[in-house]
C-alpha positions in Angstrom: -4.4 16.6 5.2 -4.8 16.8 1.4 -8.4 16.7 0.1 -8.7 13.9 -2.5 -11.4 13.3 -5.1 -11.3 11.1 -8.4 -12.7 12.7 -11.7 -13.3 11.3 -15.2 -10.3 11.5 -17.3 -9.7 12.4 -21.1 -11.5 9.1 -22.4 -13.7 6.3 -21.1 -12.0 4.2 -18.7 -9.7 6.9 -17.6 -9.5 8.8 -14.2 -7.7 11.6 -12.5 -6.9 11.7 -8.9 -7.2 15.4 -7.6 -5.6 16.4 -4.3 -5.6 19.8 -2.9 -7.1 21.1 -6.1 -4.5 19.8 -8.4 -4.2 16.9 -10.6 -1.7 14.4 -9.1 -2.4 11.3 -11.0 -3.9 10.0 -14.2 -4.8 6.1 -14.5 -6.4 4.3 -17.6 -8.1 1.2 -16.1 -8.2 -0.3 -19.7 -4.5 0.4 -20.8 -2.1 0.8 -17.8 0.7 1.4 -20.0 -0.6 4.8 -21.4 1.0 7.4 -19.5 -0.6 10.9 -19.7 1.5 13.3 -17.3 4.7 13.7 -19.1 6.9 13.5 -15.8 5.4 10.0 -15.1 6.3 8.9 -18.6 9.9 10.0 -17.9 9.7 8.0 -14.8 8.4 5.1 -16.8 11.4 5.3 -19.3 13.9 5.0 -16.4 11.6 1.7 -15.3 12.2 0.6 -19.0 15.9 1.4 -19.0 17.0 -0.1 -15.8 16.6 -3.6 -16.9 15.7 -5.7 -20.4 11.8 -5.6 -21.5 9.7 -7.8 -19.4 12.4 -8.7 -16.7 10.6 -8.5 -13.2 11.9 -6.0 -10.8 11.7 -5.5 -7.3 10.5 -1.8 -6.9 9.8 0.4 -4.0 7.6 3.6 -4.3 7.9 6.3 -2.1 4.4 7.8 -2.6 1.5 6.4 -4.2 -1.5 8.4 -5.1 -3.5 6.6 -7.6 -0.4 4.1 -8.2 -0.1 4.8 -11.9 3.4 3.8 -12.2 3.2 0.7 -10.0 0.4 -0.3 -12.5 2.6 0.4 -15.3 5.5 -1.8 -13.9 3.0 -4.5 -13.2 1.7 -4.4 -16.8 4.9 -4.2 -18.4 7.0 -6.6 -16.1 4.6 -9.2 -14.8 5.6 -11.0 -11.6 7.4 -7.8 -10.4 7.3 -7.4 -6.8 6.3 -3.8 -5.7 6.0 -2.1 -2.2 4.2 1.3 -2.3 4.9 3.5 0.8 1.9 6.0 1.0 1.0 7.6 4.4 -2.4 8.8 3.3 -4.5 5.7 4.2 -7.8 7.7 3.0 -6.5 8.4 -0.4 -5.3 4.4 -0.5 -8.6 3.7 0.4 -10.5 5.8 -2.1 -8.1 4.6 -5.0 -8.7 1.0 -3.9 -12.6 1.5 -4.0 -12.8 3.5 -7.3 -9.5 2.3 -9.2 -9.1 -1.1 -7.7 -5.6 -2.7 -8.6 -5.3 -6.2 -10.6 -5.7 -9.0 -8.4 -2.3 -10.3 -9.6 -0.6 -6.9 -9.6 1.8 -7.8 -7.0 1.8 -4.3 -5.4 1.5 -4.0 -1.7 0.7 -0.7 0.0 1.9 0.2 3.4 0.3 3.0 5.2 3.6 4.5 6.3 5.7 7.8 5.5 8.6 7.3 3.1 11.4 7.6 5.6 9.9 5.0 8.0 8.9 2.7 5.3 12.3 2.7 3.8 13.9 2.2 7.3 12.0 -1.1 7.7 13.3 -2.5 4.4 16.4 -4.9 4.4 19.7 -4.1 2.8 19.6 -4.4 -1.0 15.8 -5.0 -0.9 14.9 -3.0 -4.4 16.4 -3.0 -7.8 14.7 0.5 -8.0 13.3 2.9 -5.7 11.0 5.9 -7.2 10.7 8.8 -4.9 7.2 10.8 -6.2 5.9 12.2 -3.0 3.9 15.2 -2.4 2.4 16.8 0.7 0.4 20.0 -0.1 1.8 19.9 -3.6 5.3 20.2 -2.5 8.0 17.4 -1.9 8.6 16.9 1.7 12.1 18.2 2.7 12.9 14.9 4.8 13.2 12.8 1.6 16.1 14.9 -0.1 18.8 15.0 2.7 21.9 13.3 3.3 20.2 10.8 5.6 17.6 9.8 3.1 20.0 9.6 0.4 22.2 7.3 2.5 19.0 5.1 3.2 18.0 5.1 -0.5 21.6 3.6 -1.2 21.2 0.9 1.4 18.0 -0.1 0.2 19.0 -0.6 -3.6 22.5 -1.5 -2.8 25.6 -1.2 -5.2 23.9 -1.9 -8.3 20.4 -0.3 -7.7 18.9 2.9 -9.1 16.9 5.5 -7.5 14.7 8.2 -9.3 13.2 11.3 -7.8 10.6 13.6 -9.2 11.4 16.9 -8.1 9.6 20.1 -8.8 11.5 23.4 -8.8 11.9 26.6 -11.0 15.0 28.5 -12.1 17.4 29.3 -10.8 16.8 25.9 -9.1 18.3 26.5 -5.6 16.1 23.9 -4.0 17.2 21.3 -6.5 20.8 22.3 -6.2 20.6 21.1 -2.4 18.9 17.9 -3.2 21.3 17.0 -5.7 24.2 17.9 -3.3 22.5 15.6 -0.6 22.4 12.7 -3.1 26.0 13.4 -4.4 27.4 12.6 -0.7 26.5 8.8 -1.3 25.6 8.2 -5.1 28.8 8.9 -7.4 26.5 8.5 -10.7 23.8 11.2 -11.2 21.7 12.3 -14.2 18.7 14.7 -14.5 16.1 14.8 -17.1 13.8 17.9 -17.8 11.6 19.3 -20.4 13.5 22.1 -22.2 10.7 24.8 -21.3 11.5 23.9 -17.7 15.2 24.4 -17.9 14.7 27.7 -20.0 11.7 29.4 -18.0 11.1 30.3 -14.5 7.9 28.5 -14.1 7.6 25.4 -11.8 8.4 22.1 -13.5 9.4 18.5 -12.8 13.0 17.5 -12.6 13.7 13.4 -12.5 16.9 13.0 -10.8 18.2 9.5 -11.3 21.3 8.0 -9.2 23.2 5.2 -8.6 26.3 3.6 -6.7 27.0 1.8 -10.0 25.9 3.1 -13.6 23.0 5.0 -14.6 21.1 4.3 -17.6 22.1 7.4 -19.5 22.4 6.1 -23.2 19.0 4.3 -22.8 17.2 7.4 -21.4 18.8 9.6 -24.2 17.4 7.2 -26.8 14.2 7.2 -25.3 14.2 11.0 -24.8 14.8 11.6 -28.6 11.8 9.3 -29.7 9.5 10.5 -26.8 6.3 12.2 -27.8 7.4 14.9 -25.8 11.0 15.1 -26.0 13.1 16.0 -22.9 16.8 16.5 -22.0 19.0 14.2 -20.4 21.8 15.8 -18.5 24.8 13.7 -17.6 27.0 14.0 -14.5 29.2 16.7 -15.9 26.0 18.7 -17.1 24.4 18.3 -13.9 27.3 19.8 -11.9 27.5 22.8 -14.6 23.5 23.4 -14.2 22.5 22.3 -10.6 25.8 22.1 -9.0 27.3 24.3 -6.0 24.5 23.6 -3.7 24.7 22.9 0.2 23.4 19.4 1.0 20.0 19.5 2.6 20.4 17.6 6.2 17.7 16.3 8.6 18.5 19.2 10.7 18.5 21.5 7.7 15.8 21.0 4.9 12.7 22.4 3.4 10.2 21.4 1.1 10.3 22.2 -2.6 8.9 25.5 -3.8 5.1 25.8 -3.9 3.2 26.1 -7.0 1.5 29.0 -8.4 -2.0 28.8 -7.8 
């Protein structure tokens, strides 16, 4: 079990959830739209890009931690219905106690793992599913298999979008296999990353966005260009060039993402 603690953040009213000795979530209770972690900002850009501003969404979050992104959705898209799948009940209890959710947030937390929680949702339940889950600072292997991809497609239906936060380092062998698994069911895939992550061999965050319909490529490129921390948005062809050729992960053959350097 990951050891969790909440420590003070970068300014009054902000806090950091630390798990296994690593900063996992940053929350600003006074301004939930202020996103500090760069990769979470990119996930928030996906939220902003999938529908016009202010339109309520039905969102499923696989992985909750301090629920930074659910709080962002609640603040920017009031009346959104959100389900958070977070198996670490003790972490959720800590967050609810020390970083309480707004009473009208529309956020419901279920103490189940991602695969079990997804299986319990009806077909076409969500407009967006965000997979941002870690166990011992690694993305669980069962969340990037062909079977999980098929479950994600079932939950978002033909027009919904999924976004996955993956962690890897060059030459990205793990991500290639995860992308290959997604592509067994999703015809449209894009990937966002900071230039340093693509160039260097240090562990970094790769946000993969997939859909049975269209992915918000142009909208994300506009956001990437104006972001305080600019990032690259790779279209399907560029994803094939840089992250193609992998053997898809399956439920019988998978592994968690590479461990961070400590």
